[in-house]
C-alpha positions as CSV (number, residue, x, y, z in Angstrom):
1,M,34.9,-61.6,14.7
2,R,33.8,-58.5,16.5
3,I,35.8,-56.4,14.1
4,T,34.0,-58.0,11.1
5,E,30.6,-57.3,12.7
6,R,31.6,-53.7,13.3
7,K,32.6,-53.3,9.7
8,K,29.3,-54.8,8.6
9,R,27.4,-52.5,10.8
10,S,29.3,-49.5,9.5
11,S,28.8,-50.5,5.9
12,G,25.0,-50.9,6.6
13,V,24.8,-47.4,8.2
14,L,26.7,-45.9,5.3
15,A,24.5,-47.6,2.8
16,H,21.4,-46.4,4.6
17,L,22.7,-42.8,4.6
18,F,23.6,-43.0,0.9
19,L,20.1,-44.2,0.0
20,K,18.6,-41.3,2.0
21,L,20.8,-38.9,0.2
22,I,19.8,-40.3,-3.2
23,T,16.2,-40.1,-2.2
24,C,16.5,-36.4,-1.1
25,L,18.7,-35.3,-3.9
26,P,15.9,-34.2,-6.3
27,V,14.3,-32.1,-3.5
28,I,17.7,-30.5,-2.7
29,L,18.4,-29.7,-6.3
30,Y,14.9,-28.2,-6.8
31,L,15.3,-26.0,-3.8
32,F,18.7,-24.9,-4.9
33,I,17.6,-24.1,-8.5
34,S,14.5,-22.3,-7.2
35,S,16.5,-20.1,-4.9
36,C,18.9,-19.2,-7.8
37,S,16.1,-18.4,-10.2
38,S,13.4,-16.8,-8.1
39,P,11.0,-14.7,-10.2
40,R,11.4,-10.9,-10.4
41,Q,9.2,-9.0,-7.9
42,P,6.9,-6.7,-9.8
43,Q,7.8,-3.1,-9.5
44,L,5.4,-0.6,-7.9
45,I,4.0,2.2,-10.2
46,I,1.5,4.9,-9.2
47,A,-1.6,5.8,-11.2
48,S,-3.2,9.2,-10.5
49,I,-6.7,8.2,-11.5
50,P,-8.7,4.9,-11.9
51,P,-8.8,5.2,-15.8
52,Q,-5.0,5.1,-15.8
53,E,-5.1,1.9,-13.8
54,Y,-7.3,0.4,-16.5
55,F,-4.9,1.5,-19.2
56,L,-1.8,0.3,-17.3
57,E,-3.3,-3.2,-16.8
58,R,-4.3,-3.4,-20.5
59,I,-0.8,-2.6,-21.6
60,A,1.4,-4.2,-18.9
61,G,-0.8,-7.1,-17.7
62,R,0.7,-8.3,-14.4
63,E,4.1,-6.9,-14.9
64,F,3.7,-4.3,-12.2
65,N,2.0,-3.6,-8.9
66,I,-0.3,-0.6,-9.5
67,H,-1.4,1.7,-6.8
68,T,-4.1,4.3,-7.7
69,L,-4.3,7.5,-5.7
70,L,-7.6,9.3,-6.5
71,P,-10.8,7.5,-5.7
72,A,-13.4,7.6,-8.5
73,E,-15.9,9.6,-6.4
74,A,-13.3,12.2,-5.2
75,N,-13.0,15.9,-6.0
76,P,-9.5,16.4,-7.5
77,K,-9.3,20.0,-6.3
78,T,-9.9,19.3,-2.6
79,Y,-8.6,15.7,-2.3
80,R,-5.8,15.1,0.3
81,L,-3.6,12.0,0.7
82,T,-3.3,10.6,4.2
83,A,0.0,9.3,5.8
84,A,-1.2,5.8,5.0
85,D,-1.7,6.8,1.3
86,Y,1.9,8.1,1.1
87,E,3.2,5.0,2.7
88,K,1.7,2.8,0.0
89,C,3.7,4.8,-2.5
90,R,7.1,3.9,-1.0
91,G,9.4,2.2,-3.4
92,A,7.5,3.3,-6.5
93,A,9.4,3.6,-9.9
94,I,6.9,5.8,-11.8
95,F,4.1,8.3,-11.1
96,F,1.7,8.8,-14.0
97,R,0.3,12.3,-13.7
98,T,-2.6,13.8,-15.6
99,G,-2.6,17.5,-14.7
100,L,-5.2,17.4,-11.8
101,P,-4.8,20.1,-9.1
102,Y,-4.1,17.6,-6.2
103,E,-1.1,16.2,-8.1
104,T,0.9,19.5,-7.7
105,R,0.6,19.2,-3.9
106,I,1.9,15.7,-3.7
107,I,4.8,15.4,-6.2
108,T,7.5,16.9,-4.0
109,S,6.6,14.5,-1.2
110,L,6.5,11.5,-3.5
111,Q,9.9,12.4,-4.9
112,E,11.4,12.8,-1.4
113,M,10.3,9.4,-0.3
114,N,11.3,7.8,-3.7
115,P,14.5,9.6,-4.9
116,G,14.5,7.8,-8.2
117,L,10.8,8.3,-9.0
118,K,10.1,9.1,-12.6
119,I,7.2,11.5,-13.3
120,V,5.4,10.8,-16.5
121,N,3.1,13.4,-18.1
122,C,0.3,11.5,-19.8
123,Q,-0.8,14.7,-21.6
124,Q,2.5,14.9,-23.6
125,G,1.9,15.6,-27.3
126,I,-1.9,16.4,-26.8
127,D,-3.2,19.7,-27.9
128,T,-4.9,20.8,-24.6
129,R,-7.7,23.3,-24.2
130,F,-8.9,25.8,-21.6
131,T,-11.5,24.9,-19.1
132,D,-15.0,25.9,-20.2
133,T,-17.0,28.6,-18.4
134,F,-20.6,29.7,-19.2
135,H,-19.4,33.1,-20.4
136,R,-16.6,31.8,-22.7
137,V,-18.8,29.1,-24.3
138,V,-22.0,31.1,-24.7
139,S,-20.1,34.2,-25.9
140,S,-18.5,32.1,-28.7
141,Y,-21.9,30.4,-29.5
142,L,-23.8,33.7,-29.7
143,G,-21.0,35.7,-31.3
144,R,-21.1,38.4,-28.6
145,R,-19.5,38.8,-25.2
146,I,-21.5,37.8,-22.2
147,L,-20.8,40.6,-19.6
148,T,-19.9,39.7,-16.1
149,Y,-21.5,41.4,-13.1
150,S,-18.2,43.2,-12.4
151,E,-18.1,44.6,-16.0
152,I,-21.6,45.9,-15.7
153,N,-21.3,47.2,-12.2
154,P,-17.6,47.7,-11.1
155,A,-18.6,49.4,-7.9
156,G,-20.6,46.3,-6.8
157,S,-17.9,43.7,-7.5
158,N,-17.5,43.0,-3.8
159,N,-21.1,42.0,-3.4
160,K,-21.0,38.5,-2.0
161,F,-24.0,37.4,-3.9
162,Y,-22.4,38.2,-7.2
163,R,-18.8,37.5,-6.4
164,E,-17.1,34.9,-8.6
165,P,-13.8,34.3,-10.4
166,D,-13.2,36.0,-13.7
167,P,-14.8,33.5,-16.2
168,Y,-12.6,34.7,-19.0
169,T,-9.4,33.5,-17.2
170,Q,-7.6,30.9,-19.2
171,V,-7.1,27.7,-17.1
172,F,-5.8,24.4,-18.4
173,D,-8.4,21.6,-18.8
174,P,-6.8,18.3,-17.7
175,Y,-9.6,15.8,-18.7
176,T,-8.0,14.7,-22.0
177,W,-8.5,11.0,-21.4
178,L,-12.3,11.4,-21.8
179,S,-11.8,11.8,-25.6
180,P,-11.2,8.3,-27.1
181,A,-9.2,9.9,-29.9
182,L,-6.9,11.8,-27.5
183,A,-6.7,8.7,-25.2
184,K,-4.7,7.0,-28.0
185,T,-1.9,9.5,-27.4
186,Y,-2.4,9.2,-23.7
187,V,-1.9,5.5,-23.6
188,E,1.1,5.8,-26.0
189,N,2.8,7.9,-23.4
190,I,2.1,5.3,-20.7
191,C,3.5,2.5,-22.9
192,Q,6.7,4.4,-23.7
193,A,7.4,4.9,-20.0
194,L,6.9,1.2,-19.3
195,Q,9.2,0.2,-22.2
196,E,11.9,2.5,-20.8
197,L,11.5,0.9,-17.4
198,I,11.7,-2.8,-18.7
199,P,13.2,-2.7,-22.3
200,A,13.1,-6.5,-22.5
201,R,9.2,-6.4,-22.5
202,T,9.0,-3.8,-25.3
203,P,7.3,-6.2,-27.8
204,Y,4.8,-7.4,-25.3
205,F,3.8,-3.8,-24.3
206,S,3.7,-2.7,-27.9
207,N,1.4,-5.5,-29.0
208,N,-1.0,-4.7,-26.1
209,L,-0.9,-1.0,-26.9
210,Q,-1.8,-1.6,-30.5
211,T,-4.8,-3.7,-29.4
212,L,-5.9,-1.0,-27.0
213,Q,-5.7,1.7,-29.5
214,Q,-7.7,-0.3,-32.0
215,E,-10.4,-0.6,-29.3
216,L,-10.3,3.1,-28.7
217,D,-10.9,3.6,-32.4
218,S,-13.9,1.3,-32.3
219,L,-15.2,3.1,-29.2
220,G,-15.0,6.4,-31.0
221,I,-17.0,5.0,-34.0
222,Y,-19.7,3.6,-31.6
223,I,-20.1,7.0,-29.9
224,Q,-20.1,8.9,-33.2
225,N,-23.0,6.7,-34.4
226,R,-24.8,7.0,-31.1
227,L,-24.8,10.8,-31.0
228,N,-25.0,11.4,-34.7
229,N,-28.6,12.6,-35.1
230,L,-29.3,14.6,-31.9
231,P,-31.7,17.6,-32.5
232,N,-29.9,19.6,-29.8
233,R,-26.2,19.1,-29.1
234,K,-25.9,21.4,-26.1
235,F,-25.9,20.1,-22.5
236,L,-25.7,21.8,-19.1
237,I,-23.1,20.5,-16.6
238,Y,-22.0,21.6,-13.2
239,H,-18.2,20.8,-13.3
240,P,-17.0,21.0,-17.0
241,A,-15.1,17.7,-17.2
242,W,-16.4,16.6,-20.6
243,G,-15.0,19.3,-22.9
244,Y,-12.6,17.1,-24.8
245,F,-15.4,14.5,-25.3
246,A,-17.7,17.3,-26.5
247,D,-15.1,18.6,-28.9
248,E,-14.6,15.2,-30.5
249,F,-18.2,14.5,-30.9
250,K,-19.4,18.1,-31.8
251,L,-21.3,18.8,-28.6
252,L,-21.5,22.0,-26.7
253,Q,-20.8,21.8,-22.9
254,I,-22.5,24.6,-20.9
255,P,-20.9,24.8,-17.4
256,I,-22.5,26.1,-14.2
257,E,-19.4,26.1,-12.0
258,I,-16.8,28.9,-12.7
259,L,-13.2,27.6,-12.5
260,G,-13.9,25.6,-9.4
261,K,-16.2,28.1,-7.7
262,S,-19.9,28.6,-7.4
263,P,-21.4,31.1,-9.8
264,G,-22.8,34.5,-8.7
265,L,-26.5,35.4,-9.0
266,K,-26.2,37.2,-12.3
267,T,-24.5,34.2,-13.8
268,I,-27.1,31.9,-12.5
269,N,-29.8,34.1,-14.0
270,D,-27.9,34.1,-17.3
271,I,-27.6,30.4,-17.3
272,I,-31.4,29.9,-16.6
273,H,-32.3,32.4,-19.3
274,F,-30.0,30.7,-21.9
275,S,-31.2,27.2,-20.9
276,Q,-34.8,28.2,-21.3
277,Q,-34.2,29.7,-24.7
278,E,-32.2,26.6,-25.8
279,K,-34.7,24.1,-24.2
280,L,-32.0,22.4,-22.1
281,K,-33.7,19.7,-20.0
282,V,-30.9,17.9,-18.2
283,I,-28.0,18.9,-15.9
284,F,-25.0,16.5,-15.5
285,I,-23.2,16.5,-12.2
286,Q,-20.2,14.6,-10.8
287,D,-19.5,12.9,-7.5
288,G,-17.5,15.0,-5.1
289,F,-18.9,18.4,-6.2
290,S,-21.8,20.5,-4.8
291,R,-25.2,19.6,-6.1
292,N,-26.9,22.7,-4.6
293,E,-26.7,25.1,-7.6
294,A,-27.5,22.3,-10.1
295,E,-30.5,21.1,-8.2
296,A,-31.8,24.7,-7.7
297,I,-31.4,25.5,-11.5
298,A,-32.9,22.1,-12.4
299,E,-36.0,22.9,-10.3
300,I,-36.6,26.1,-12.2
301,L,-36.0,24.5,-15.6
302,R,-37.9,21.3,-14.6
303,A,-34.8,19.5,-15.8
304,K,-33.3,16.1,-14.7
305,V,-30.1,15.9,-12.7
306,I,-27.9,13.0,-13.8
307,T,-24.5,11.9,-12.5
308,L,-21.6,11.2,-14.9
309,Q,-18.3,9.6,-13.8
310,P,-15.1,10.9,-15.4
311,F,-12.9,8.9,-13.0
312,A,-14.6,5.5,-13.4
313,R,-12.0,2.7,-13.7
314,D,-13.9,0.8,-16.4
315,Y,-12.9,3.2,-19.2
316,P,-14.8,1.7,-22.2
317,G,-17.9,0.8,-20.2
318,N,-18.0,4.2,-18.7
319,I,-17.6,6.1,-22.0
320,I,-20.2,3.9,-23.6
321,N,-22.6,4.5,-20.7
322,T,-22.0,8.3,-20.9
323,A,-22.7,8.3,-24.7
324,D,-25.9,6.2,-24.2
325,I,-27.1,8.6,-21.4
326,M,-26.4,11.7,-23.6
327,A,-28.1,10.1,-26.6
328,E,-31.2,9.4,-24.6
329,E,-31.4,12.7,-22.7
330,L,-30.4,15.1,-25.4
331,Q,-32.9,13.5,-27.7
332,D,-35.6,15.1,-25.6
333,Q,-34.3,18.6,-25.9
334,K,-36.4,19.8,-28.7
């Protein structure tokens, strides 16, 4: 009798455990399957400038974690990464460079902390130009050489008020992305690097690239129409970042800065004299660079001082805004 009762109790316990197991089985199976097919963690890639971040997101969507180094308001010649900035780059697969001065200082450190890091030159295949200086641009425009203070007065070349770099030195201009036409090659280089990193996503990246390049074509058409009938196509600028943009849309960029340095007094006087002759009434400046010379010259010329943003993340919005500003301001230079 007692044995029968024990058997009944044992059977009841086993039945209860079996029912619990059946109830929990779907949850156990789900957890097992989930652990076996967990999604791939996005790889880290490094953008040098905010416009690259925009291009990367347009091509790759959410396939990667993107870390951008240079803030939009920074000066790329003087910018320095902190230890925290470097730490955020740990584990990166690609660094997209664009030829700015600060990149040369950091590449070795990035490679040491990321031995497999691939360096992608976004300028590959682009016909680059030399950085504009007042002397080079105006000499070409006038058809005669603008003499430097040192050429006129060699004995006085050490005078601190006239000292400046040789404006005829040929220095690479890295701001290629500011031309929508050249940006098409720029983003093609980005896309190719992503395809090599994740070949399985090649069709997805290629479709996004095609859409982006079509939008760049439309952007170029808009700007061409916006700037088509300007009476005066020359503009003063402190730091000459918009040379490729000017080349594409047949404008003439007249710089104040000389290869990253302030101009000497003779050059400032030459700039003022030329600007008065050509009726230039606006000076474009950029965050991160000195305003002093621009504002002093603007006061003499009674010109406006307006900020442009070559490193803004919203690439199409920024380029359109720049074209609209130029169309409005250069229209008054009559």
